[in-house]
C-alpha positions as CSV (number, residue, x, y, z in Angstrom):
1,M,0.0,0.0,0.0
2,S,1.4,3.4,-0.9
3,K,1.9,6.1,1.6
4,H,-0.8,8.3,0.0
5,A,-3.3,5.4,0.1
6,L,-2.5,4.8,3.8
7,I,-3.0,8.5,4.6
8,T,-6.3,8.5,2.7
9,L,-7.5,5.4,4.4
10,T,-6.5,6.7,7.8
11,E,-8.2,10.0,7.2
12,G,-11.3,8.2,6.1
13,I,-11.4,6.2,9.3
14,A,-10.7,9.2,11.4
15,D,-13.4,11.2,9.7
16,N,-16.0,8.5,10.4
17,K,-14.9,8.3,14.0
18,F,-15.0,12.1,14.3
19,V,-18.5,12.3,12.9
20,L,-19.7,9.3,14.9
21,G,-18.4,10.9,18.1
22,D,-20.0,14.2,17.3
23,R,-23.4,12.5,16.6
24,L,-23.2,10.3,19.7
25,A,-22.6,13.4,21.8
26,K,-25.6,15.1,20.2
27,V,-28.0,12.2,20.2
28,G,-27.1,11.2,23.7
29,F,-29.2,14.0,25.0
30,S,-32.3,12.6,23.4
31,A,-31.7,9.1,24.9
32,P,-34.6,7.5,26.7
33,D,-32.9,7.4,30.1
34,V,-29.9,8.6,32.0
35,E,-27.9,5.4,31.6
36,S,-28.3,5.5,27.8
37,M,-27.3,9.2,27.8
38,L,-24.1,8.5,29.8
39,A,-23.2,5.5,27.7
40,S,-23.6,7.6,24.5
41,I,-21.5,10.4,25.9
42,A,-18.8,7.9,27.0
43,M,-18.8,6.3,23.5
44,A,-18.5,9.7,22.0
45,Q,-15.5,10.5,24.0
46,G,-13.8,7.3,22.9
47,E,-14.6,7.9,19.2
48,L,-13.4,11.5,19.3
49,G,-10.2,10.4,21.0
50,H,-9.6,7.7,18.4
51,A,-10.2,10.3,15.6
52,R,-7.7,12.7,17.2
53,L,-5.0,10.1,17.4
54,L,-5.6,9.0,13.7
55,Y,-5.5,12.6,12.5
56,W,-2.2,13.0,14.4
57,W,-0.8,9.9,12.7
58,T,-1.7,11.3,9.3
59,F,0.0,14.6,10.4
60,D,3.2,12.6,11.1
61,L,2.9,10.5,7.9
62,N,2.8,13.7,5.9
63,G,6.1,14.7,7.5
64,H,4.9,17.5,9.6
65,V,6.8,18.1,12.9
66,G,6.1,20.2,15.9
67,K,2.9,20.7,17.9
68,K,-0.1,18.7,16.8
69,P,-3.0,20.8,15.6
70,D,-6.4,20.9,17.4
71,I,-9.0,18.9,15.4
72,K,-12.0,21.0,14.7
73,N,-13.5,19.4,11.5
74,E,-13.3,16.3,9.4
75,T,-11.4,16.2,6.1
76,G,-14.6,15.2,4.1
77,K,-14.0,11.5,3.7
78,S,-16.7,10.2,6.1
79,F,-19.6,8.0,4.9
80,K,-22.8,9.7,4.0
81,A,-24.8,7.3,6.2
82,V,-22.6,8.3,9.2
83,R,-23.1,12.0,8.5
84,D,-26.9,11.6,8.1
85,T,-27.5,10.1,11.5
86,N,-29.4,12.6,13.6
87,G,-31.4,10.9,16.3
88,W,-31.2,8.3,19.1
89,I,-33.6,5.9,17.4
90,Q,-31.8,6.2,14.1
91,S,-28.4,5.7,15.7
92,I,-29.5,2.5,17.4
93,S,-31.4,1.2,14.4
94,N,-28.4,1.9,12.1
95,F,-26.2,0.1,14.7
96,Y,-28.4,-3.0,14.6
97,Q,-28.7,-2.9,10.8
98,D,-24.9,-2.7,10.5
99,L,-24.5,-5.6,13.0
100,L,-27.0,-7.8,11.1
101,T,-25.4,-7.0,7.8
102,R,-22.0,-8.0,9.1
103,F,-23.4,-11.2,10.5
104,Q,-25.1,-12.0,7.2
105,H,-21.8,-11.4,5.3
106,S,-20.0,-13.6,7.8
107,L,-22.5,-16.4,7.3
108,D,-22.3,-16.0,3.5
109,R,-18.5,-16.5,3.7
110,V,-18.9,-19.6,5.9
111,W,-21.6,-21.1,3.6
112,R,-19.4,-20.4,0.5
113,K,-16.5,-22.2,2.1
114,E,-18.7,-25.2,3.0
115,A,-20.1,-25.2,-0.6
116,V,-16.6,-25.3,-2.1
117,T,-15.6,-28.0,0.4
118,D,-18.7,-30.1,-0.4
119,A,-18.1,-29.7,-4.1
120,K,-14.6,-31.2,-3.8
C-alpha cells in the first residue's frame, strides 16, 4: 500500500470516528434514560479520542513536525450514512442494521467455504 493510500484510508477512518463521536454526543441528550445518555457520551469521548489520534498519525505521515493541531473538522472522507444520523432511534437502528449486515456477510462466507468443500 502506498503512503498516499495509507494516509487517505487513515483520514477516512478518522473522519468517520470524528462524525460518529459528534453524533453520539448530540443524540445522547435525546436518549430515553440517564444510563443511555451517559453511555452515549462515553462512547462519543472514545470515538473523538480515536479520531484525534488517527489525525495526528496522518499529520506525522505527511512529514509535519512540531505541535499537533487541534482537530475541529473532518477532512470530508466520512460516509454519508454516518453524517446523516441525527437521532437516538436512528443511531440505534443503524447500529443493529450494520450488525446484522456484518453477521449476514460472515455467514455467507462460511456457507461459500462449505459449498466449495462439499463440491470437492
